[in-house]
C-alpha positions in Angstrom: 185.2 38.7 -72.5 184.4 42.1 -71.2 186.1 43.8 -68.3 184.0 44.3 -65.3 181.5 41.5 -66.3 180.8 39.0 -63.6 178.3 37.0 -65.1 174.6 36.9 -63.8 174.3 39.2 -60.7 171.3 39.7 -58.4 168.0 37.8 -58.0 165.3 37.3 -60.6 161.7 38.8 -59.7 159.5 36.2 -61.7 156.2 38.2 -60.9 157.5 41.6 -61.5 154.5 43.8 -62.0 155.8 47.4 -62.8 152.6 49.4 -62.1 152.0 47.6 -58.6 152.7 50.7 -56.5 151.3 53.3 -59.4 149.2 55.6 -57.2 148.7 59.1 -58.8 147.4 61.7 -56.1 145.7 64.9 -56.0 145.6 67.4 -53.3 142.5 69.2 -51.8 143.2 72.6 -53.1 143.2 71.0 -56.9 140.0 69.0 -56.2 137.6 71.4 -57.6 139.8 71.8 -60.9 138.8 68.3 -61.8 135.0 69.1 -62.1 135.3 72.6 -63.4 134.2 76.0 -62.3 130.5 75.8 -63.6 129.9 72.8 -61.2 131.4 74.8 -58.3 129.3 78.0 -59.0 125.9 76.0 -59.2 126.8 73.8 -56.0 125.9 76.5 -53.4 122.4 77.2 -55.2 120.9 73.9 -54.0 122.0 73.0 -50.4 120.0 69.6 -50.3 122.4 68.1 -52.9 126.3 67.9 -53.0 128.3 67.4 -56.1 130.0 64.2 -56.4 133.7 64.3 -57.6 134.8 61.0 -58.7 138.9 61.2 -59.0 139.2 57.6 -60.4 137.4 58.8 -63.7 140.5 61.2 -64.1 143.1 58.5 -63.4 143.8 59.5 -59.7 143.6 57.1 -57.0 144.5 58.9 -53.8 143.3 62.2 -52.2 145.8 64.0 -50.2 145.2 66.8 -47.7 147.2 69.8 -48.5 145.2 73.0 -49.0 141.8 74.1 -48.0 138.3 73.4 -49.4 135.6 75.9 -49.9 132.9 75.8 -47.2 130.4 73.9 -49.4 129.9 70.1 -48.9 131.1 67.7 -51.6 131.1 64.0 -51.9 134.4 62.4 -53.1 135.0 59.0 -54.5 138.7 57.6 -54.6 140.6 54.4 -53.8 142.6 56.0 -50.9 142.2 59.0 -48.6 144.9 60.4 -46.3 143.7 61.0 -42.7 144.1 64.7 -43.1 142.0 64.8 -46.3 139.5 62.7 -44.8 139.2 65.2 -41.7 139.1 68.2 -44.1 136.5 66.9 -46.3 134.1 66.1 -43.4 134.7 69.5 -41.7 133.0 71.1 -44.6 130.1 68.5 -44.5 131.3 66.3 -47.1 131.8 62.6 -47.5 134.6 60.2 -48.6 133.4 57.1 -50.6 136.1 54.3 -50.8 136.0 52.5 -54.1 138.0 49.8 -55.7 
């Protein structure tokens, strides 16, 4: 007997998945830091191609719209985009690619 012990309390969650809502994020102002300064320097030299930033390779799933992007096109691959991030990427001439 322990004081304050009332037996089993609450409901059981049989199919509990701890990482169900795990959704790491990155803001637009930190997006170029994922690929490095060298890629960013070489991107404006060839305007026919845009660098591809795949944030899922860095363990990030969602891109949020805080901050500004430099005025050069970029292709961003992610599982989720906020509406503001998608709008800002398209304003600089880039593209958003949804991936699973």
